[in-house]
C-alpha positions in Angstrom: 48.3 100.2 -58.7 50.4 98.7 -61.5 53.6 100.1 -63.0 55.8 98.3 -65.5 53.8 95.1 -65.0 54.4 95.0 -61.2 51.6 95.3 -58.6 52.6 98.0 -56.2 51.5 97.3 -52.5 48.5 99.6 -51.6 49.1 99.8 -47.9 52.7 101.0 -48.0 54.0 104.5 -48.4 54.7 105.2 -52.1 58.4 105.9 -51.1 58.8 102.3 -50.0 56.4 100.7 -52.5 58.1 101.8 -55.7 61.3 99.8 -55.0 59.3 96.7 -55.6 60.0 97.5 -59.3 63.2 95.8 -60.4 65.7 98.6 -61.3 64.2 101.3 -59.0 65.8 101.6 -55.6 65.1 104.0 -52.7 67.3 106.8 -54.0 65.7 106.6 -57.4 62.3 106.5 -55.9 63.0 109.7 -54.0 64.2 111.4 -57.2 61.1 110.2 -59.1 58.7 111.5 -56.4 60.5 114.9 -56.3 60.2 115.3 -60.0 56.6 114.2 -60.0 55.8 116.5 -57.1 54.3 113.7 -55.0 54.4 113.6 -51.2 56.6 110.5 -50.2 54.5 110.0 -47.1 51.3 109.3 -49.0 50.1 105.7 -49.2 49.8 104.1 -52.6 46.0 103.9 -52.3 45.8 107.6 -51.6 47.3 108.7 -54.9 45.1 110.1 -57.6 45.2 109.2 -61.3 47.3 112.2 -62.3 50.0 111.4 -59.7 50.1 107.8 -60.8 50.4 108.8 -64.5 53.3 111.3 -63.7 55.2 108.6 -61.8 54.6 106.0 -64.6 55.8 108.5 -67.3 59.0 109.3 -65.4 59.8 105.7 -64.8 59.2 104.7 -68.4 61.1 107.7 -69.8 64.2 107.8 -67.6 64.7 104.3 -66.2 65.4 100.9 -67.7 63.3 98.5 -65.5 62.1 94.9 -65.2 62.4 92.8 -68.3 64.6 95.3 -70.3 67.1 95.6 -67.4 67.2 91.9 -66.8 67.7 91.2 -70.5 70.6 93.8 -70.7 72.3 92.3 -67.6 72.0 88.7 -69.1 73.4 90.0 -72.4 76.4 91.6 -70.6 77.1 88.3 -68.8 76.8 86.3 -72.0 79.2 88.7 -73.7 81.8 88.3 -71.0 81.5 84.5 -71.3 81.9 84.6 -75.1 84.9 86.8 -74.8 86.3 84.3 -72.3 87.2 86.9 -69.8 88.1 86.1 -66.2 84.8 87.6 -65.1 82.9 85.5 -67.7 84.6 82.3 -66.5 83.7 83.1 -62.9 80.0 83.6 -64.0 80.1 80.3 -65.9 81.4 78.4 -62.9 79.0 80.1 -60.4 81.8 81.5 -58.3 82.2 85.0 -56.9 83.1 87.5 -59.6 84.3 90.6 -57.8 87.4 89.3 -56.0 85.9 87.8 -52.9 87.7 85.0 -51.1 86.4 81.5 -51.8 88.2 79.3 -49.3 85.4 80.4 -46.9 82.4 82.7 -47.2 81.2 82.0 -50.7 78.0 80.3 -49.7 75.7 82.8 -51.4 77.1 82.2 -54.8 77.9 78.5 -54.6 74.9 77.5 -52.5 75.4 75.7 -49.3 78.0 73.3 -50.7 80.5 72.1 -48.2 83.8 71.4 -49.9 85.8 69.8 -47.1 87.1 66.4 -46.6 84.5 64.0 -45.3 81.4 66.1 -46.0 78.9 64.2 -48.0 80.7 60.9 -47.4 78.5 57.9 -46.7 78.4 56.5 -43.2 80.4 53.3 -42.6 78.4 50.0 -42.7 76.5 49.3 -39.6 76.3 52.9 -38.4 73.0 54.7 -38.8 
């Protein structure tokens, strides 16, 4: 099954397969299935064409997903950078944006970059 340009896994329950779409989480999936009157316990391959079309229509009508959502997020970040806000500067420097500490625990955002004395230093001559 294909929705919003994403292949939905056939073997999974539809409740857990729909979050493969960027912008649709588990709570949104449950809401979509309730509106479409589809049993969340059904596997994706067990859905008939009408159910798939109802799900597709609801997602296209009520949610911003995939490319549109990614584009909007990138535009928001670009706007923050252009306005030279604090948050924009944090985005530009690849640092945590929401107030997290950076002395330790910012590996996710910075990558595994060790910023301590001696890390990355070449070994003295003669030592291998």
